[in-house]
Residue, then its C-alpha position, 0 to 999 in steps of 0.5 A: e308760581g309762588k312756590q318756595i323754591h329752596p329749603f336751605v339757609f342762605h346767609n346772603t344773596r344777590p339778584f338773578s342775572e341771566g337765570l342765576a343768582a349768587v347765594k352765600i352758604g356758610q362761608k363760601w358762595g355759589y349759584l342758584n338756578t330759578q328752580g331752586q337748584i344749586a347750579i354752581e356749588p359754593a366754592f368761593s369766597q366772593a361771587q359777582d353777578f353773570h354777564e355775556g355768560k361769564a361772572v367774576v368770583r374770587e378763590f376761597l384760598t388764594g383771594k384772587l379773581m378768575y372768571i367762570d361760566k354758567s357751569g361753574a368751569v374756570l375760563a383759563t388759568t389767568r387769576f387777576e388783582k382786579a376784574s370787571d363784569f364783561n360788556q360788548n365783549i370786553a372787561i377791564a382786569k388787573d394784571l397781578d404781577k404788572k400792577l397795571f390794567g388792560f383789556l380782555n377779551p371773550q376767551i379771558q386773553w389780553q385784548l389790550q395788553p396791561k400798561y395803564a395805571d387806571l382804566l375806567p367805563f366812561g359814559t358809554e360802552s365805547f370809550w375808557l378814561y386810562k391814566r398812564e400813572l395814578g394822580a395823573f392826567m387823563g385821556l380816552l380809549n376807544k373800544n379797540g384801545h386806540e388812544i384818540t386823546k393825550p392824556i392832558y385833561t383834568t376832566i372828561e365829561p360824558f359825550e351829549a350828542g357827538i361832544a364832551r366838555v374836557g377841562k385842563g385845570k381851570l380852563w375848558n374845550m370840547i372834543d368829538s368823538t375822534g378826540k378833535e378840540l373844536l375850540k381854538h382857544d380854551c375858555k374860562e367857563l363852558y356850559h352844556f348845549e341848550g339846543n345848539l348853542c353853548l354858553a361860554r366864557t373868555e377873557v372878553g366876556w360871555g357869548y354863544l358856540g356852536r356845535q362846530g366851535d364856532w362863535v355864534i354869538k361872540p363874547q361881548f357880555e358881562r353877564a349872560t344866561p343859557f338860552v331857555h326856548g329860544f331866548a337868552e338873558v343877557m346884560v352888556a357892560g355898563a348897563r344896569t338891567m339884563s335884556y333878552i336876545d334870540t338865537l341870531g343875537h337880535a335884541v328882544g322886548k321883555p315879556a311885559d313891562w310890568y313882569s319880570l322873569g325869576d332868575l334863570n338860574e333856579y329852573a326845575p331840573d327839566s331846563t326845557t320847561r316852557y312857563a317861567r315863574i314871574t312876579r308882581q307886587n310880591m305875587w308869583g305866576y308864570w309866563d309862557k315862554l314859547r308863546h311869549k304871553l302871561f300863562i298864569l296871572p300872578t296870585y301865588k305868595r310862592a311858587s315853584a318851577f314846572c317839573n314833569g308838568y307840575a308845579k307847587v304854589t302857595d296861596f296867602r293863606g298859607n295852603i300849598r297845592y299842585i297846578s298842572e300845565q293844563k291850569q288845573t289845581l288838584p285837590a287839597l289835603p285833608n286837614g292837617v296833612q302837609w306835603f313833605d318836600n322830596e324828589r318823586d316825580n309825581f308820586k309825592t309824600i305826604r306828612k301828619n304827626n310824624l307819619y307819612g302816606f303818598a299822593t299822586l299828582h296825575d290822577f291824585v291817588y290819596s294814601s292817608p299818613k299811617y307809616g313810619y317810613l316810605g321807600e322808592l315807589n318802583e313798579n307800583r309797590i313801595p316799602v313801607a313800615i308801621y312801628n318799625l316793622y316792614g312790609v310793602a304796599d301798591r300805589q293806592g296804599k293796599i298793604l301787599l306784604e304785611p309789615i311784620y319784618e325787621r327789613v324789606i329791601d327792593m331788589g328789582r324786577g318786582i322781588f323783595r328781600v325780607e329779613l326776620n329773626d336772622r332768617i331771609g327770604y325772598w318775595h315777588k310782586d305778582h307771584g308771592w313767596i320766592w321763598q319764605p323766610q328761612k332759619 
């Protein structure tokens, strides 16, 4: 409701999780509830967030880790050297005596006895990476603690559609979710799947693999690129130029005699963009790969790849504009204001005389450059600074929290931590002050 909820001085805090926030008073950590009451008295030298009703804390005197519940009760007498948060009823912990890792169940008992030198979550809740010796090769465990692969890999990448790339030094293979290797022979290079085809290189050359590990297009090319919208560039041995093939390996003609596609390796991070940059006589435009026809006539001095529906282009006068996939050109910026390169999707930073503002592409909301600092836009709120003092603005540039603070940190869920003269407070984007900075 925007009311201050606690009068205590907190020397450090963590975000709320499952209704409790870890707070530090003096040298010890405890937990605060959403009513502003101390729910668990400060007694720990370290306190983590609650997950699945349990939190990892460090005993103040011994420095050992243990688990507590939301009442503050210690769960089991076992102490650990390292301990993770619970996720789907499993936590990873390191035994104090054996110095090895295993799995814990919700009763803080060993579900998988500690026997691994290293044990790490692996991209999904269903698998864990394991090493039997530090610095050794790695393998995969499933959630039941069964080793689905032997520890023979130097690299194991996250699963994508049931397939993971695995490295054996300088060679590559891929496995399915049962740990089975799909390729009869390792490859020298192995790309990610684009659709149902994966670019790979053997001693023979480049080719394309299917999801069963079979060669859909056998290795035969000296150079090749991944497929994008059903087409790939390849070069056979002895050829001087690249040609195009479809997903069956059949040769197809170039998009147009006098157009040349930009380097396929320089597409925007969204590799499925349907528009390729093309050039003619040092002028850039775009080709529609899906319809196989010209999209925007080459009239620009420079052109970037489309990303999130927009591309940045520069005309021969040096003016920078954004164009959309609907062929709309966004309004020009005022004189002296420049686009400032960043990776903020459709929320772009602009600059003038070392001051920053922003503009949104999809509706072109413009906030003039007046800030010395811009943070990340989150839930339509962004930390800003004027003369090294920090506050919060909305996406229209309206100041919501006056920039008078030494530091403003976005804690997520609309909550900002503010610091002023060694005081700490918390402010909510919709409700205002949770508690004001306290000395």
